C-alpha positions in Angstrom: 21.3 50.3 37.7 24.2 49.5 35.3 25.6 52.3 36.2 25.0 52.3 39.3 27.1 49.0 39.6 29.6 50.8 37.7 30.2 53.8 40.0 30.2 51.6 42.5 32.9 49.4 41.2 34.6 52.1 39.9 38.3 50.6 41.4 37.6 46.8 39.3 37.0 49.6 36.3 40.1 51.2 37.0 42.3 48.0 37.3 43.0 46.6 33.5 43.7 43.3 34.4 39.5 43.3 35.8 38.0 45.1 33.6 37.4 43.1 31.0 35.7 39.8 33.2 33.6 41.9 35.7 32.6 44.0 32.6 31.8 41.0 30.8 29.6 39.4 34.2 27.9 43.0 34.0 27.0 42.7 30.6 25.2 39.3 30.8 23.4 39.8 33.8 21.9 43.0 32.0 21.1 40.9 29.0 19.2 37.6 31.2 17.5 39.2 33.7 15.4 42.2 31.9 12.9 41.2 34.6 15.2 41.8 37.5 15.9 45.4 35.8 12.5 46.5 34.5 11.9 45.9 38.6 14.4 48.0 39.3 16.2 45.2 41.2 18.3 46.5 44.3 22.4 46.3 42.8 23.5 45.2 46.3 23.4 41.4 45.4 25.0 42.3 41.9 27.8 44.2 43.8 28.4 41.2 46.2 28.8 38.8 43.2 30.9 40.7 42.0 32.9 41.6 45.2 33.1 37.9 45.7 34.6 37.0 42.5 37.3 39.9 43.2 38.1 37.6 46.9 38.1 34.6 45.3 40.6 35.6 42.4 43.0 37.4 45.1 43.1 34.2 46.8 43.8 32.4 43.8 46.9 34.6 43.4 49.7 34.8 45.6 52.5 36.4 43.9 50.7 40.0 43.4 48.9 42.3 46.2 45.4 42.6 46.9 43.4 44.6 45.0 41.2 47.1 47.1 37.9 47.5 44.7 37.6 51.2 46.9 39.2 54.0 44.8 42.1 55.6 47.2 42.9 59.1 46.6 46.3 60.5 45.9 46.7 61.9 49.2 46.2 58.2 51.0 48.9 56.7 48.5 51.2 59.5 48.9 50.6 58.7 52.7 51.1 55.1 52.6 54.1 55.0 50.5 55.9 57.4 52.9 54.8 55.1 55.8 56.5 51.9 53.8 59.3 53.9 53.3 59.7 54.9 56.7 59.5 51.3 57.9 62.1 50.0 55.7 64.4 52.8 55.8 68.2 52.1 57.0 70.2 53.0 60.4 72.9 55.8 59.9 75.6 54.8 58.3 79.0 53.7 59.8 81.5 56.6 59.5 84.7 55.0 57.4 88.2 56.4 56.6 89.2 56.9 52.9 91.0 54.1 52.9 88.3 51.9 54.0 86.3 53.4 51.3 88.7 53.0 48.7 89.1 49.3 49.8 84.8 48.6 49.4 85.0 49.8 46.1 88.0 47.9 44.9 86.2 44.7 46.6 82.6 45.8 45.3 84.4 46.5 41.6 86.1 42.8 41.6 82.7 41.2 42.4 81.1 42.4 39.6 83.9 42.4 36.6 85.5 39.3 38.0 88.8 40.6 39.8 89.4 42.9 36.5 91.0 45.8 38.1 89.8 48.5 35.5 87.2 46.8 33.0 86.5 48.3 30.0 83.5 51.4 30.1 79.6 49.7 30.3 76.7 51.4 29.5 76.9 54.4 26.4 79.7 54.2 24.9 80.1 57.6 23.6 79.1 59.2 27.6 82.0 61.6 28.2 84.2 60.9 30.7 87.1 63.3 32.6 90.6 61.9 31.5 94.0 63.7 31.3 95.8 63.6 27.7 99.5 63.2 28.8 101.2 65.4 26.4 105.2 66.2 24.6 105.7 69.4 22.1 108.0 71.4 20.4 107.1 74.9 20.9 109.7 76.4 17.7 106.8 78.0 15.0 104.2 77.9 18.0 102.7 81.5 19.8 102.5 79.2 23.7 100.1 76.6 25.1 97.0 78.7 25.6 94.7 79.2 22.3 95.2 82.5 20.4 93.4 84.7 18.2 94.1 84.0 14.4 96.1 83.7 12.6 98.7 83.0 15.9 99.4 79.5 16.4 98.8 77.5 19.6 99.2 73.7 20.9 95.9 74.1 21.9 94.3 75.0 18.5 96.1 71.7 16.8 94.8 69.5 20.1 91.3 70.3 19.9 91.4 70.1 16.3 92.8 66.8 16.1 90.3 66.3 19.3 87.2 67.0 17.3 87.9 65.2 14.3 88.8 61.7 16.1 85.3 62.0 17.9 86.3 62.7 21.3 84.9 66.4 21.1 81.8 67.5 19.3 82.0 71.1 17.5 80.2 73.3 20.1 83.0 71.7 22.2 85.5 72.7 20.5 84.6 76.3 20.2 83.9 76.7 23.8 86.1 74.1 25.6 85.0 75.2 28.9 82.2 73.3 28.7 83.6 70.0 28.7 86.5 71.6 31.9 89.2 71.8 29.5 92.4 72.3 31.4 96.0 73.0 31.1 98.4 72.1 33.6 101.1 74.9 32.9 100.4 78.0 30.2 104.1 78.1 28.5 105.1 81.1 26.5 106.3 81.5 22.9 108.7 78.8 21.4 108.8 77.0 24.7 108.6 73.1 24.3 107.3 70.5 27.2 108.4 67.3 27.8 105.8 65.9 30.4 102.7 68.5 30.0 98.8 67.6 31.3 95.2 68.4 29.4 92.0 67.6 31.5 88.2 67.6 30.1 85.2 65.5 29.6 85.7 63.4 25.9 84.7 59.8 25.0 87.1 57.5 25.6 85.5 54.4 23.9 88.0 55.1 20.8 89.6 52.2 19.2 93.5 53.3 19.3 92.3 57.1 19.7 95.6 57.7 20.4 97.4 56.8 17.4 94.3 58.7 15.6 94.6 61.5 17.7 98.6 61.5 16.4 98.0 60.9 12.7 96.0 64.3 13.2 98.6 65.8 15.0 101.9 67.7 13.8 105.2 65.3 14.3 106.0 68.4 17.1 103.2 67.5 18.6 102.4 63.9 20.2 99.8 62.1 22.7 102.3 59.6 24.7 99.1 58.5 27.4 95.4 59.0 28.2 94.3 58.5 31.6 90.6 58.1 33.2 90.5 60.3 36.4 88.1 61.2 39.2 84.7 63.5 38.0 86.7 66.6 40.2 89.9 65.9 38.4 91.5 69.3 37.6 95.4 69.2 35.6 96.2 72.7 37.2 94.5 72.6 40.6 95.9 69.2 41.1 99.2 69.8 40.2 101.7 69.6 43.4 104.8 71.2 41.5 106.3 72.0 38.2 110.1 71.8 36.7 111.5 73.6 33.8 115.0 72.9 32.4 116.6 75.7 30.4 119.3 74.8 27.7 121.8 77.2 27.9 125.1 78.0 26.0 128.0 78.3 27.8 129.6 81.4 26.6 126.5 82.9 28.1 128.5 82.1 31.4 131.7 83.5 30.2 132.7 87.1 31.5 132.1 90.4 29.0 136.0 91.2 28.9 136.5 87.5 27.5 135.6 87.0 23.6 131.9 84.9 23.3 131.1 83.1 20.7 130.6 79.1 20.1 134.3 78.1 20.5 133.8 78.9 24.3 134.4 76.4 27.2 133.5 77.4 30.4 135.8 75.6 33.7 134.3 73.8 35.8 135.4 76.5 38.9 132.9 78.9 36.8 129.9 76.4 36.7 130.6 75.7 40.6 130.4 79.6 41.0 127.1 79.1 38.9 125.4 76.5 41.2 126.5 79.4 44.2 124.7 81.7 42.9 121.3 80.0 41.6 120.6 78.7 45.7 120.0 82.2 46.4 116.7 81.6 44.5 115.5 78.9 47.1 112.7 79.4 49.6 109.9 81.5 49.7 110.6 84.6 48.5 109.0 87.5 46.5 109.4 87.6 42.7 107.2 90.4 41.8 109.4 91.9 39.6 110.5 88.6 37.5 107.3 88.8 35.8 104.8 91.6 34.5 101.2 93.3 36.5 102.3 92.7 39.9 102.3 94.6 42.6 105.1 94.1 45.6 102.2 93.5 48.3 100.3 91.0 46.0 100.6 87.4 48.1 100.4 85.9 44.5 103.7 87.2 43.7 105.5 85.2 46.6 106.3 81.8 45.1 108.2 79.0 47.1 111.6 77.5 44.7 112.3 74.1 46.0 115.5 73.6 43.9 117.6 75.0 41.3 120.8 73.6 39.8 123.1 73.7 37.0 124.3 70.6 35.0 127.5 69.4 33.9 128.6 71.0 30.2 128.1 69.0 27.2 129.0 69.6 23.3 126.3 69.5 20.9 126.6 71.0 17.5 130.0 71.8 18.1 128.4 74.2 21.0 129.0 73.5 24.4 125.6 73.6 26.6 124.4 73.2 30.2 121.2 72.4 31.2 119.4 74.7 34.1 116.8 72.7 36.2 114.6 74.3 38.8 111.1 72.8 40.5 108.8 75.0 42.0 104.8 74.6 43.4 103.9 77.2 40.5 105.8 79.9 37.8 104.9 83.2 36.6 104.5 84.8 33.2 108.5 84.9 32.2 109.1 83.8 35.5 111.8 81.1 34.9 113.5 83.8 31.9 114.0 86.4 34.0 115.7 84.4 37.0 118.1 82.8 34.5 118.8 86.8 32.9 120.0 87.8 36.3 122.0 85.0 37.4 123.6 85.4 33.6 124.1 89.2 34.3 125.6 88.3 37.2 128.1 85.9 35.6 129.0 88.6 33.2 130.1 91.0 35.7 126.7 93.4 34.6 125.5 93.3 38.2 126.9 92.1 41.5 124.9 89.5 43.5 123.3 91.6 46.0 120.9 92.7 42.9 118.8 89.3 43.3 117.9 90.3 46.6 117.5 94.0 45.5 115.2 92.4 43.1 112.9 91.0 45.9 112.8 94.3 47.7 109.7 96.5 47.8 109.9 99.1 44.3 110.5 98.1 41.2 113.8 96.8 39.7 115.4 96.5 36.1 115.2 92.4 35.5 116.7 91.2 32.2 114.5 88.5 30.3 116.5 85.8 29.0 115.3 84.5 25.0 112.4 81.7 25.3 114.0 79.0 23.0 115.9 77.1 25.3 113.4 76.7 28.2 111.1 73.3 28.4 109.0 72.3 30.8 110.2 69.1 31.7 107.6 67.7 34.1 104.4 68.1 36.2 104.4 66.3 39.4 100.8 64.3 40.8 102.0 62.8 44.2 99.4 63.6 46.4 96.4 62.5 43.3 98.4 59.9 42.2 98.2 58.5 46.5 95.3 59.1 46.6 93.7 57.8 43.9 95.9 56.0 42.0 95.2 52.6 43.6 92.2 52.8 43.8 91.0 50.1 41.2 88.7 52.8 39.3 91.2 54.9 37.8 95.0 55.1 37.1 98.3 57.1 38.0 100.0 60.2 36.4 103.2 58.6 36.2 105.8 59.6 33.3 108.4 56.6 34.1 106.5 54.2 31.8 106.8 56.7 29.2 110.5 57.2 29.6 111.8 55.6 26.4 109.0 57.9 24.0 110.1 61.1 25.8 113.8 60.7 25.7 113.3 59.8 21.8 111.3 62.6 21.3 113.9 65.4 23.7 116.3 64.0 21.3 114.4 64.0 17.5 112.9 67.8 17.7 113.4 69.8 21.5 117.4 69.6 21.6 117.9 69.5 17.9 115.9 72.7 17.5 117.5 74.1 19.7 121.3 74.1 18.4 119.5 74.6 14.8 117.4 77.8 15.9 120.4 79.0 17.8 123.1 78.5 15.0 120.9 80.2 12.8 119.3 82.9 14.5 122.0 83.9 17.2 119.0 83.9 20.1 121.7 84.1 22.6 124.1 85.7 21.1 122.0 88.9 20.1 120.4 88.5 23.6 124.2 89.4 25.3 124.9 92.0 23.2 121.9 94.5 24.6 122.6 92.8 27.9 124.9 96.1 28.7 121.9 98.2 28.0 119.9 97.0 31.2 120.5 99.4 34.2 119.7 96.5 36.9 117.8 99.0 39.2 116.2 102.3 40.2 118.1 105.5 40.5 115.6 107.2 42.8 116.0 104.2 45.5 118.5 104.9 48.1 118.8 101.3 48.6 121.1 101.0 45.5 124.4 102.6 45.1 125.0 104.5 42.7 128.1 102.6 41.2 126.2 99.1 40.7 122.8 100.4 38.9 124.0 100.7 35.1 124.7 98.0 33.4 126.1 100.2 30.6 128.5 102.0 33.1 129.7 99.0 34.2 130.8 97.6 30.5 132.3 100.7 29.7 134.7 100.3 32.5 135.2 97.0 32.5 136.3 97.1 28.3 137.7 100.6 29.1 140.3 98.5 31.8 140.7 95.6 29.3 142.3 97.5 26.7 144.3 99.3 29.0 145.3 96.3 30.3 146.3 95.1 26.2 148.3 98.6 25.2 150.4 97.9 29.1 151.3 94.2 28.2 151.6 95.6 24.1 153.9 98.5 25.6 156.0 96.1 28.1 156.3 93.6 25.2 158.1 96.1 23.2 160.2 97.3 25.7 161.8 94.1 26.6 162.0 93.5 22.9 164.5 96.9 22.3 166.2 95.6 25.9 167.2 92.6 24.9 168.4 93.2 21.4 172.0 92.4 20.7 172.8 95.7 18.9 173.2 98.6 21.1 173.7 101.0 18.0 170.6 100.2 17.0 169.2 100.5 20.3 170.8 104.5 20.2 169.6 104.5 16.9 165.8 104.1 18.1 166.0 106.6 21.0 167.5 109.5 18.6 164.2 108.7 16.4 162.2 109.0 19.5 163.6 112.0 20.4 163.3 113.4 16.9 159.8 113.0 16.9 159.3 113.9 20.0 161.1 117.4 18.9 159.2 117.8 15.8 155.8 116.7 18.0 156.5 119.9 20.0 157.1 122.4 16.8 154.2 120.9 15.5 152.0 121.7 18.2 154.0 125.2 19.2 153.5 126.0 15.3 149.9 125.2 15.4 149.1 127.6 18.8 151.1 130.6 17.1 148.4 130.2 14.0 145.7 130.8 16.4 144.8 134.0 18.1 147.1 134.7 21.2 145.8 133.6 24.6 145.4 136.9 27.1 148.1 135.7 30.0 149.0 137.0 32.9 152.7 137.1 32.1 155.1 136.2 34.7 158.5 137.4 34.9 161.6 136.2 33.5 159.9 134.0 31.3 159.2 134.8 27.7 155.6 135.7 26.3 155.6 133.9 23.6 156.6 130.7 25.1 154.3 131.3 28.0 151.4 131.2 25.7 152.3 128.3 23.8 153.2 126.3 26.7 149.8 127.0 28.5 147.8 125.9 25.0 149.7 122.5 25.2 148.7 122.1 29.0 144.8 122.7 27.8 145.2 119.8 25.4 146.8 117.2 27.4 143.5 118.2 30.1 140.9 118.1 27.3 
C-alpha cells in the first residue's frame, strides 16, 4: 500500500522541500495503523490527506509558485516555457541611427558608473581586450617592421618579446600572433624609422604601469608612447585612412652632375622650387607598377592615390645641408616612395628628362632607381573616420598624436635625425648611391614610346662630363690667350710665337720620320706631288681622323 501511495504522490517525492515532510506522514500512518494496512485499506483516504496538506502548504506560501503534485513530462514543460516567452515578448525595437545609439550607450554607461566617461574594466582583470599600441622607433640595425626569421632583427620581434615578458600575451600568442589578431598599420623596410606607428591586438589591459614596464623591456630606439582601448573590430591596417612618410635628403643629391658633389654643397632656393614642381607630377591616382616589385601594369592594386608631396626649406645639421620631403597617400607599395624619390633625383641631376615620370607609368617595364632607405621615416598614420565614429562615444578613445607631440619631437631629435646624420657621415650611403645612378638606363630600348637619346643614363652622363671638360679646356685656352695678348713685353710674345712654330715643326718632322719607318702605303700618285710627301700626308690625315 505504501508503494501505491508513493507512486501516486511521486510529484511530491521529487520536490526536495516536501519530500521529508510527507514521507514522515506516510511512515507515521503505516506504523500507527497496522490494522488498516493488514486489511488492505484503500489508499484514497491517504492520498486525499496528502493533497490537503499540499494545498494548505501552497496557501500559506505567497512567494513561491504552487506545486503540482502530478508529474509533468519534458515536452509539457517546454511547451509551457515557450508560451510564457511568447506572452512576455516585446515588440520590434525602433530603428535608430548610429549617433542615437552612441548617445544611448553613453547615458546607460554614465548611469551605471556615476558619470565616469571611461571607467576601469570590470570583471576578469586578465581578460584580453582589443587595444591600439602607439609606437615610435629608429630602424637602424633592423630588417624592417615585419617579423623575420632568426637571426634577422625586426621591430615586431622585440615588441612581442616585451609583451610576453610583461604578461600582456602568453607564450602561445607570442609564437602565433594571429590568434590575438596582431596587425601592424604599415610595414616599414630595412633601416626605415617611424615617428607614428600603430599596432592592434587583443591583450591584457589591467596591468599597472603597463607602458613603463614595456619600455623597460624594449631597446632605447623602440618606445611605446600610448595604449588606446579600441573597438573589438578595430584593425590598424584596414581602419587607417592615410599614411604620411617623410624623407630626409642631403641637398648635394639635387646638384647637377657636372658640379662637385660633397657635403659642402648648398642648394639654391630656386632649385628647391624646381624640385617641388617636379614632385607635383606624382599627385593623383597613378599606376606605380614600375615603382615596386612583382606588380603587373594591368593589376588594380598597382594604382595608388597620392594626396600631397612637397619639399621643405633646407637646413644644416652636422655640417650637412638637408631638406625634408613629405608625401601623404592612402597606401604605398614596397619600395614605392624610395623609387619615387630616386627618379626625381635622377631628373634633377640631368640623367633623365621630366617625361620619364610619365613614361614609368605606361604599361611596360621601365628602369627606376631606388633611393637609400636611411632617410625614410613613417611620419604618421591617420584614423580620421574611426576617430569621428568612436572617439567620443564614451567607451573608446581617439587615436590622437597631438597629445604626444613633445615626446615624438624629442625622440626624433635624439634617435632618428641623429642616426641619419651620423650614418651618412660614416657610411656615405647617399654619396655612394649617387655614384651608381648613371648606370641606370631609365627605360626600355625595345619600346617605341621613348626616344633612344633619352634612355641611357650612362650615355647622358658621359656626354655631360665630356661637355664640362671641353668647356674647361676652352676657358683655359681663352685665359692663356688673353694673358699673352695683354703682356707688356712684345718681344716675349714674339719669342713665344717662334717657340710655338718650332714645336709644330718638330712635331711634323717627328710624324714624318715615324711614317718613313713604317711600310709604305700603296697610294695612287697624283701629278705634281712627290710620292713620299703624299704618303706622309695621307698617314697624317688618317691619324687625325682617329
